[in-house]
C-alpha positions as CSV (number, residue, x, y, z in Angstrom):
1,I,19.7,-15.5,1.6
2,M,17.4,-15.0,-1.4
3,V,15.6,-18.1,-0.1
4,S,15.4,-17.1,3.4
5,I,13.5,-13.8,2.4
6,V,11.3,-15.8,0.3
7,L,10.2,-18.1,3.0
8,L,9.9,-14.8,5.1
9,I,7.5,-12.8,2.9
10,S,5.2,-16.2,2.4
11,F,5.4,-17.0,6.2
12,I,4.2,-13.3,6.9
13,S,1.5,-13.3,4.1
14,R,-0.1,-16.4,5.0
15,S,0.2,-15.5,8.3
16,A,-1.8,-12.0,7.8
17,N,-4.2,-14.3,5.6
18,N,-5.0,-16.4,8.7
19,V,-5.1,-14.1,11.9
20,G,-7.4,-15.5,14.6
21,K,-7.0,-19.4,12.6
22,D,-5.0,-22.4,13.8
23,V,-3.5,-22.9,10.6
24,E,-0.2,-25.4,10.5
25,P,2.5,-23.9,8.3
26,K,3.3,-25.3,5.3
27,T,7.0,-27.0,4.7
28,L,7.9,-25.8,0.8
29,T,10.1,-27.8,-1.3
30,K,13.0,-26.2,-3.2
31,E,10.8,-26.1,-6.3
32,E,8.4,-24.1,-4.6
33,V,10.8,-21.6,-2.5
34,R,12.5,-21.3,-6.8
35,A,8.7,-20.8,-8.0
36,Q,7.8,-18.2,-5.3
37,A,11.6,-16.1,-5.6
38,V,10.9,-15.6,-10.0
39,E,7.4,-14.9,-9.0
40,L,8.8,-12.4,-6.6
41,T,11.4,-11.7,-8.5
42,A,9.2,-10.8,-11.8
43,W,6.5,-8.3,-9.6
44,L,9.3,-6.3,-7.5
45,K,10.4,-5.0,-11.4
46,T,6.5,-3.9,-12.3
47,P,5.4,-0.7,-11.4
48,A,3.3,-1.7,-8.1
49,G,6.0,-3.7,-7.1
50,Q,8.8,-0.7,-7.3
51,V,6.4,1.2,-5.4
52,C,6.2,-2.1,-2.6
53,S,9.7,-2.3,-2.6
54,Q,10.0,1.5,-1.5
55,H,7.0,1.4,0.9
56,P,7.6,-2.7,2.0
57,G,4.7,-2.0,4.8
58,W,2.4,-1.5,2.0
59,E,-0.2,-3.9,0.7
60,K,0.0,-5.5,-2.7
61,E,-3.2,-3.9,-3.8
62,I,-2.8,-0.3,-2.5
63,C,0.8,-0.3,-4.3
64,G,-0.9,-1.9,-7.6
65,I,-3.7,1.7,-7.5
66,I,-0.6,4.1,-6.4
67,A,1.0,2.4,-9.6
68,E,-2.0,3.6,-11.7
69,E,-1.8,6.9,-9.6
70,K,-5.3,6.6,-8.8
71,V,-6.4,7.2,-5.2
72,R,-9.0,5.3,-3.3
73,I,-11.1,6.0,0.5
74,G,-9.2,4.6,3.1
75,M,-5.3,5.6,2.0
76,T,-3.4,7.1,4.0
77,K,-1.7,10.7,2.8
78,E,1.8,9.4,2.3
79,Q,0.0,6.6,0.2
80,A,-2.3,9.5,-1.6
81,Q,1.0,12.1,-1.9
82,A,2.8,8.8,-3.7
83,S,0.0,8.4,-6.4
84,W,-0.9,12.0,-7.1
85,G,1.8,14.2,-5.7
86,M,2.0,16.8,-3.8
87,P,-1.1,19.7,-3.8
88,K,-1.0,22.9,-4.5
89,D,-2.2,23.9,-1.3
90,I,-3.2,21.7,2.2
91,N,-6.7,23.5,3.8
92,R,-6.3,22.4,7.3
93,T,-9.1,22.6,9.9
94,T,-8.7,21.8,13.5
95,T,-11.9,20.3,15.7
96,S,-12.9,18.5,19.0
97,K,-13.0,15.4,16.6
98,G,-9.1,15.9,15.3
99,I,-7.9,17.0,12.3
100,H,-9.2,18.0,8.4
101,E,-7.6,18.9,5.4
102,Q,-8.5,19.3,2.4
103,W,-6.0,19.0,0.0
104,V,-6.5,20.9,-3.5
105,Y,-4.9,19.6,-7.3
106,G,-5.2,22.0,-9.8
107,L,-8.9,23.5,-10.6
108,S,-11.5,20.7,-9.9
109,S,-9.8,17.6,-8.0
110,Y,-9.6,17.6,-3.9
111,L,-8.8,14.7,-1.2
112,Y,-10.3,15.0,2.1
113,F,-8.7,13.9,4.9
114,D,-9.9,13.3,8.8
115,N,-6.8,12.5,11.0
116,G,-4.5,11.3,8.0
117,I,-7.2,8.9,6.3
118,L,-8.6,9.7,3.4
119,T,-12.5,10.1,3.4
120,S,-13.7,11.7,0.5
121,I,-12.8,12.8,-3.3
122,Q,-13.9,15.5,-5.3
123,N,-13.0,15.8,-9.0
């Protein structure tokens, strides 16, 4: 079962990196599969790996940022909340262009979202 999971993860990661390209799938040796399984198992024990194991659709880079309790422009509200926790207050404005939110963290830290995506950080 572990071999199948590793192969699936490997395939998905190769597919995502080669969208729109004609790439022949690589056949892995038993040793390569084992090495990938060991690497994946070790990574899943890291803080970033633990975040990604709870949110399998998130990219490794995002999981690493969240594990460091940081945020970056382009994160979803769910990702920002996973990193910084629930805000003390949320100020919401609805316009013809969508929903704008200001998340208030303490006295001087704010996150701004447009339609669920982090667009500005103030701290």
